[in-house]
C-alpha angles and dihedrals in degrees: 000000000000113000122189115210119191110237139185092217146012104266141061092262092058117113120253109259113225092203121086109189094032098038111137095223143006124224109208109204120187109206093199102054096017091233119158127202132173122213125184114238104244090192099057095101103035119122100238142359096036092143097053094041090049091049089054090048095053088050088052088051089057098249119167092181138024125203116200141136097249142002122204118229095258093046090047091051092048093048090050090051090050089048093238114149118233126212120187118209126182094202106124089150093059126087126222094259091056092050091051088050088054091051091052094052 
């Protein structure tokens, strides 16, 4: 399963980003082969519609699940329509590596 985790940077030491649509980066973690890839969020600075455009992007990246701190109503609706699971974490003090460790437990 591909899981997208919102991230403030492009490595495992980067802090978890609580924002979904305006997250700086996405960490794509594949639970089957344990591969990790970081993709910059091209929608983080757009004027409007960041949540829905970001939802479409994570679907394009093949995500079956997204972990973030918050999802706006439009993003949530779009992710539901795309059948992508959402998990909300309030873990701003954790880095991406620690969240991946949690997933693997």
